[in-house]
C-alpha positions in Angstrom: 89.6 135.1 88.5 92.1 137.9 88.1 93.9 138.2 84.7 97.3 138.0 86.4 96.7 134.3 87.3 96.2 133.4 83.6 99.0 135.5 82.2 101.3 134.3 84.9 100.7 130.7 83.9 101.4 131.5 80.3 104.6 133.5 81.0 105.9 130.8 83.3 105.7 128.2 80.6 107.5 130.5 78.2 110.3 131.0 80.6 111.0 127.3 81.3 113.5 126.4 78.7 115.6 129.5 79.2 115.2 130.3 82.9 118.5 131.4 84.4 119.1 131.1 88.1 120.6 134.3 89.6 120.4 133.8 93.3 120.6 131.1 96.0 117.5 130.2 98.1 118.2 128.5 101.4 115.7 125.8 102.6 115.0 124.6 106.1 114.8 121.1 107.4 111.3 119.7 107.7 109.4 120.9 110.8 107.7 118.2 113.0 104.4 119.5 114.2 103.2 119.2 117.8 99.7 118.8 119.0 99.3 122.4 120.3 95.9 122.9 118.6 92.9 120.7 119.0 92.3 119.2 115.5 89.1 118.1 113.9 89.2 114.3 114.5 90.2 111.9 111.8 87.5 109.5 110.7 87.0 106.4 112.8 84.4 104.6 110.6 85.2 102.0 108.0 83.1 103.8 105.4 84.0 107.4 104.6 83.4 110.1 102.1 86.2 112.5 101.2 86.0 115.9 99.6 88.8 116.5 97.0 90.0 120.0 95.9 93.1 121.2 94.2 94.8 124.4 93.2 92.2 126.3 95.2 94.1 129.0 97.1 93.6 132.2 95.1 91.4 134.0 97.6 89.3 135.1 94.6 85.5 134.9 94.4 85.7 131.8 92.2 87.5 129.9 95.0 84.7 131.0 97.5 82.1 129.9 94.9 83.5 126.4 94.5 83.9 126.1 98.3 80.3 127.2 98.8 79.1 124.5 96.4 81.4 121.9 97.9 80.2 122.8 101.4 76.7 121.9 100.4 77.7 118.6 98.8 80.0 117.7 101.8 77.1 118.3 104.2 74.7 116.2 102.1 77.1 113.3 101.8 78.5 113.5 105.3 82.1 114.1 104.3 84.5 113.3 107.2 87.7 114.2 105.4 89.0 116.6 102.8 92.1 116.7 100.5 93.9 119.8 99.3 96.1 118.8 96.4 98.6 121.7 96.5 98.9 125.3 95.4 97.2 126.1 98.6 98.3 129.8 98.8 98.8 131.6 95.4 100.9 133.1 94.0 104.0 132.8 96.1 103.2 130.7 99.1 103.3 131.9 102.7 105.8 134.4 104.1 105.5 133.0 107.7 103.5 130.4 109.6 101.0 133.1 110.6 100.7 134.7 107.2 97.1 136.2 106.9 96.8 134.3 103.6 96.1 131.1 105.6 92.9 132.9 106.7 91.8 134.5 103.4 92.8 131.6 101.1 92.0 128.6 103.3 90.2 129.1 106.5 87.6 131.6 105.4 86.6 129.9 102.2 86.2 126.5 103.9 84.2 127.6 107.0 81.6 124.9 107.6 83.6 122.1 106.1 84.8 121.2 109.5 86.8 118.1 108.9 90.6 117.4 108.7 92.0 118.6 105.4 95.0 116.5 104.3 97.2 119.1 102.6 100.2 118.7 100.3 102.7 121.2 98.8 102.3 122.5 95.3 104.8 124.5 93.3 103.2 127.8 94.2 103.5 127.0 97.9 107.3 126.8 97.6 107.9 129.7 95.2 111.5 130.9 95.0 113.0 133.1 92.3 109.6 133.5 90.6 106.0 132.7 91.5 105.3 129.0 91.1 109.0 128.2 90.5 108.9 125.4 93.1 112.4 126.3 94.2 111.8 127.9 97.6 111.5 124.9 99.9 111.7 127.1 103.1 108.1 128.3 102.4 106.9 124.7 102.7 108.1 124.6 106.4 105.7 127.5 107.1 102.8 125.3 105.9 104.0 122.5 108.0 104.2 124.8 111.0 100.6 126.0 110.4 99.4 122.5 111.2 99.9 123.6 114.9 97.5 126.6 114.5 94.5 125.2 112.6 91.8 122.7 113.4 91.3 122.0 109.6 94.8 122.1 108.1 96.5 118.7 108.4 100.2 118.7 107.3 102.3 117.3 110.1 105.4 117.1 107.9 106.4 117.8 104.3 105.4 114.2 103.5 103.4 111.8 105.7 100.8 109.0 105.7 97.4 108.7 107.2 95.8 105.2 107.7 92.0 105.2 108.3 90.0 104.5 110.3 92.1 106.2 112.8 93.7 103.8 115.2 92.6 100.6 113.3 95.2 97.8 112.9 93.5 96.9 109.6 92.8 100.2 107.7 90.4 100.4 104.9 92.5 103.1 103.2 95.8 104.8 103.7 96.8 108.1 102.2 100.4 108.8 101.3 101.0 112.6 101.0 104.1 113.5 99.0 106.2 116.6 98.3 106.8 116.3 94.5 108.5 119.7 94.1 112.2 118.6 94.3 111.6 116.4 91.2 109.2 118.6 89.3 110.0 122.2 90.0 110.1 124.7 87.2 113.4 126.1 88.4 116.4 124.0 89.7 116.7 123.4 93.4 119.7 125.4 94.7 119.7 124.1 98.3 121.8 120.8 98.1 119.4 119.1 100.5 116.4 119.5 98.1 118.0 118.7 94.7 116.4 116.0 92.7 119.0 113.4 93.9 119.7 115.1 97.3 119.2 113.6 100.8 115.6 114.9 101.1 114.3 113.1 98.0 116.4 110.0 98.8 114.7 109.9 102.2 111.3 110.5 100.8 111.7 107.7 98.2 112.9 105.2 100.8 110.1 106.3 103.1 107.4 105.8 100.4 108.8 102.5 99.3 108.7 101.2 102.9 105.3 102.6 103.7 103.7 101.1 100.6 105.3 97.8 101.3 104.3 97.7 105.0 100.8 99.2 104.6 97.9 96.8 105.6 95.3 99.1 104.1 92.9 97.7 101.5 93.1 100.8 99.4 96.3 102.9 99.0 96.0 106.4 97.7 99.1 108.6 96.8 98.7 112.4 96.9 101.1 114.4 94.9 100.7 117.8 93.3 102.3 116.9 90.0 100.5 114.1 88.0 102.0 111.0 86.4 99.9 111.1 83.3 97.8 114.1 82.3 95.9 115.2 79.2 96.0 118.9 80.3 98.4 121.6 79.0 101.4 120.4 81.2 101.3 116.9 79.8 102.9 113.8 81.3 105.6 113.5 83.8 108.9 113.2 82.0 107.8 115.7 79.3 106.0 118.5 81.2 105.6 121.5 78.8 107.4 119.6 76.1 110.7 119.6 78.2 112.4 116.2 78.2 116.1 116.8 79.2 116.0 119.0 82.3 116.3 117.3 85.6 113.5 119.5 87.1 111.1 121.1 84.7 110.6 117.9 82.7 109.5 115.9 85.8 111.5 112.9 84.5 112.7 112.0 88.0 109.1 112.1 89.3 108.2 109.8 86.4 110.9 107.4 87.7 109.5 107.6 91.2 106.0 106.8 90.0 107.1 103.9 87.8 109.6 102.4 90.2 107.7 102.8 93.5 104.0 103.7 93.0 102.6 101.9 89.9 101.1 98.5 90.7 101.2 99.2 94.4 98.9 102.1 94.9 95.3 102.2 93.7 95.0 105.9 93.0 97.3 108.9 92.4 95.5 112.1 93.2 97.0 115.3 91.8 96.3 118.9 90.8 98.7 121.2 89.0 96.7 121.5 85.8 93.5 123.5 86.3 91.2 120.8 85.0 89.4 117.6 86.0 90.4 114.2 84.7 89.6 110.6 85.6 92.2 108.7 83.5 92.5 105.0 82.7 94.7 102.8 85.0 98.4 102.2 84.2 99.7 98.9 85.7 96.7 98.9 88.0 97.1 102.4 89.3 94.7 105.1 88.3 95.6 108.8 87.9 93.0 111.4 89.0 93.6 115.1 88.3 91.5 117.6 90.4 93.0 121.0 89.9 90.1 123.3 89.0 88.8 124.3 92.4 89.5 128.0 91.7 90.8 128.5 88.2 90.4 126.9 84.7 92.8 126.7 81.8 91.3 125.8 78.5 93.0 123.4 76.1 94.7 120.1 76.0 98.2 119.0 75.5 99.2 117.0 72.4 99.3 113.9 74.7 96.1 111.9 74.7 96.1 109.3 77.5 93.2 106.9 77.7 90.5 108.4 80.0 87.1 107.8 81.4 86.1 111.5 81.7 87.7 114.9 81.6 86.7 118.6 81.6 89.1 121.5 80.7 86.8 124.5 80.9 84.9 124.5 84.2 85.8 124.7 87.8 84.9 121.9 90.1 85.8 119.3 92.8 85.4 115.6 93.5 84.3 113.3 96.2 85.6 109.8 97.1 83.2 107.4 98.7 85.4 104.6 100.2 84.3 101.2 101.5 86.2 97.9 101.9 84.9 96.8 98.5 85.0 99.9 96.2 85.9 103.6 95.8 83.2 105.7 94.0 84.6 108.9 92.5 82.0 111.7 91.8 83.1 114.6 89.7 81.3 117.9 90.2 81.3 121.0 88.1 80.5 124.6 89.3 79.4 127.1 86.6 79.0 130.2 88.7 81.8 132.3 90.2 79.4 134.0 92.6 79.5 132.4 96.1 75.9 133.4 96.7 74.6 131.5 93.7 77.1 128.7 93.0 75.8 125.2 92.9 77.5 121.9 92.0 76.4 119.6 89.2 77.3 116.0 89.2 79.1 115.5 85.9 80.4 111.9 86.1 80.6 108.9 88.4 83.3 106.3 88.3 83.8 103.2 90.5 87.1 101.5 91.3 86.7 97.9 92.4 85.6 95.5 93.6 89.1 94.1 93.6 90.1 90.5 94.2 92.4 89.7 97.1 
């Protein structure tokens, strides 16, 4: 891991309270992807195993090491799907839909994990005035457009849902992939469309509310880069980095979205953002999982201590979800080595959600 990644994270937090916006960034409308590339097929079975990674896209040896260890586990378990929980292309996000970083920070590390990867936008993917600012929405459209060019990368829009098995009228699970940046960016959104209360977020909220209400899936899993509760350095939504008043950096409007729309309706919230691994206790029946250590680590905890089943703040890793109609089993793996040639995964913790009545 390069030193710049660590120092950048520290400097970014120091800048939050006093960041001054000096220029205007213009975002683009969401891009609807077309089926111009033959994709790896979505799962069609009623039992599936899902690889989970987050904050992976550094292109550094540590990313390749975690990916190598994950590739072996995915092969052993027969994973048919993968999740990328944001910060897919450090540090600034893509410059275009054919940026070579899609190859060096996604395709090449994940060779051999030949399944659809459900991808979401992290703050580094939509950098604006500074790396990781989350205030450059136009870059997100490049990641949507890349859906057309990759067999693995699955991001047909900035937010979307995927019920599985594919084509089933009664899905076992449905994933709801969100763009949480407009309500949790480090810097304010300057494009009126993407402000915390602008038309884009209003549409996304209405979409999520309707989708959760209409879903016939037994399990409902929300994917969002920024977590609801979190024992890592960023802390909980509504008070990220100790900020409580700002409409963006605090994440207070994301907290509202979770509490008004998601809690009690979804079974899991899967997030990254903090470079650690956490399996937290449920809140109103919805359990927060943080999986953001697939390339970097960031030692230390926030002053917030939410109830948890297991957590690790010092080692890289990934998770798997084994999903059936009766339970979800979450396996958390840790990877000690940063050498792709020697990296192996150690199963650190297993947690089961369910069975659930109804």
